[in-house]
C-alpha positions as CSV (number, residue, x, y, z in Angstrom):
1,X,-47.4,-0.2,-29.7
2,X,-49.0,1.8,-27.3
3,X,-48.6,5.5,-27.6
4,X,-46.2,6.1,-24.7
5,X,-43.8,3.3,-25.7
6,X,-40.6,4.3,-27.2
7,X,-38.9,2.4,-29.7
8,X,-36.1,0.4,-27.9
9,X,-32.5,-0.1,-28.9
10,X,-30.7,-3.3,-29.1
11,X,-28.9,-3.0,-25.7
12,X,-32.0,-2.5,-23.9
13,X,-33.8,-5.2,-25.3
14,X,-30.9,-7.5,-24.4
15,X,-30.9,-6.4,-20.9
16,X,-34.5,-6.8,-20.4
17,X,-34.6,-10.2,-21.7
18,X,-31.6,-11.2,-19.4
19,X,-33.4,-9.7,-16.5
20,X,-36.5,-12.3,-17.5
21,X,-34.5,-15.1,-18.2
22,X,-32.4,-14.6,-14.7
23,X,-35.6,-14.1,-12.7
24,X,-37.4,-17.2,-14.2
25,X,-34.5,-19.5,-13.9
26,X,-33.6,-20.8,-10.8
27,X,-30.9,-23.2,-11.3
28,X,-27.4,-21.6,-11.7
29,X,-25.4,-23.2,-14.3
30,X,-21.9,-24.1,-13.4
31,X,-19.0,-22.8,-15.5
32,X,-17.4,-25.6,-17.6
33,X,-14.5,-27.6,-15.7
34,X,-11.2,-26.6,-16.4
35,X,-8.6,-29.2,-17.4
36,X,-7.1,-29.1,-14.0
37,X,-10.4,-30.0,-12.2
38,X,-11.0,-32.6,-15.1
39,X,-7.8,-34.2,-14.3
40,X,-8.7,-34.4,-10.5
41,X,-11.9,-35.9,-10.9
42,X,-10.5,-38.6,-13.5
43,X,-7.9,-39.5,-10.7
44,X,-10.2,-39.6,-7.6
45,X,-9.7,-42.6,-6.1
46,X,-13.1,-44.9,-5.4
47,X,-14.6,-45.0,-2.0
48,X,-13.6,-48.7,-1.4
49,X,-10.3,-47.9,-2.3
50,X,-10.0,-45.0,-0.1
51,X,-11.6,-47.1,2.9
52,X,-9.1,-49.8,2.2
53,X,-6.2,-47.6,2.2
54,X,-7.3,-46.1,5.6
55,X,-7.8,-49.4,7.2
56,X,-4.8,-50.6,6.3
57,X,-2.9,-47.1,7.6
58,X,-5.0,-47.3,10.7
59,X,-3.7,-51.1,11.2
60,X,-0.1,-50.1,10.7
61,X,-0.6,-47.2,13.2
62,X,-2.1,-49.6,15.5
63,X,0.8,-52.0,15.2
64,X,3.4,-48.9,15.7
65,X,1.9,-47.6,18.7
66,X,1.7,-51.2,20.0
67,X,5.6,-51.6,19.3
68,X,6.2,-48.3,21.1
69,X,4.2,-49.3,24.1
70,X,6.2,-52.6,24.4
71,X,9.4,-51.0,24.0
72,X,8.4,-48.2,26.6
73,X,7.2,-51.1,29.2
74,X,10.7,-53.0,28.6
75,X,12.7,-49.9,29.4
76,X,10.6,-49.0,32.5
77,X,11.3,-52.6,33.5
78,X,14.8,-52.2,32.7
79,X,14.7,-48.8,34.8
80,X,13.0,-50.9,37.4
81,X,15.8,-53.7,37.6
82,X,18.5,-51.3,37.6
83,X,17.0,-49.3,40.7
84,X,16.4,-52.7,42.2
85,X,19.9,-53.8,41.7
86,X,21.3,-50.4,43.0
87,X,19.4,-51.0,46.4
88,X,20.5,-54.3,46.8
89,X,24.2,-53.6,46.4
90,X,23.8,-50.6,48.7
91,X,22.3,-52.9,51.3
92,X,24.9,-55.2,50.9
93,X,27.7,-52.9,51.3
94,X,25.9,-51.2,54.4
95,X,25.7,-55.1,56.0
96,X,29.4,-55.8,55.3
97,X,30.4,-52.6,56.7
98,X,27.8,-53.8,59.9
99,X,29.4,-57.3,60.0
100,X,33.1,-55.8,60.3
101,X,31.8,-53.6,62.8
102,X,30.4,-56.2,64.9
103,X,33.3,-58.5,64.4
104,X,35.6,-55.9,65.4
105,X,33.3,-55.4,68.7
106,X,33.5,-59.2,69.2
107,X,36.8,-59.2,69.1
108,X,37.1,-56.6,72.1
109,X,34.4,-57.8,74.1
110,X,35.1,-59.4,77.5
111,X,34.2,-63.0,77.4
112,X,35.1,-64.8,80.7
113,X,33.3,-68.0,79.9
114,X,34.3,-68.3,76.2
115,X,31.1,-68.8,74.7
116,X,30.9,-66.0,71.9
117,X,34.0,-66.0,70.5
118,X,37.9,-66.4,71.2
119,X,39.0,-65.4,74.3
120,X,41.1,-62.1,74.8
121,X,42.4,-63.6,77.9
122,X,44.8,-66.7,78.6
123,X,44.2,-68.6,81.8
124,X,46.1,-71.7,80.9
125,X,49.7,-71.2,79.5
126,X,49.1,-74.1,77.1
127,X,45.7,-72.4,75.6
């Protein structure tokens, strides 16, 4: 011992040794896993099973999306059909009204030769 050194007590010695060990070791030890962490690790699915499940879920999602798109297309076609049917019905009503008006005008028009419809006059009493 050197003359200026004091004798160490136990706590100082242990603290110095721990400081030396902490300084020299670069690897930090992980604490032991708990029972819950062990269970999660044991039930962790392998990568192949996870990829297969993802592929199946993606395929199912694509099928559902395509079915929804097809249903939306059918609905749009139905709405387009209804719109065209309404236009056709309105046009038919307008044409029917127009035809009745034209027939009413034809009944009242002056037709001396009888070319356009039944005459509104009687030239012969036998007619």
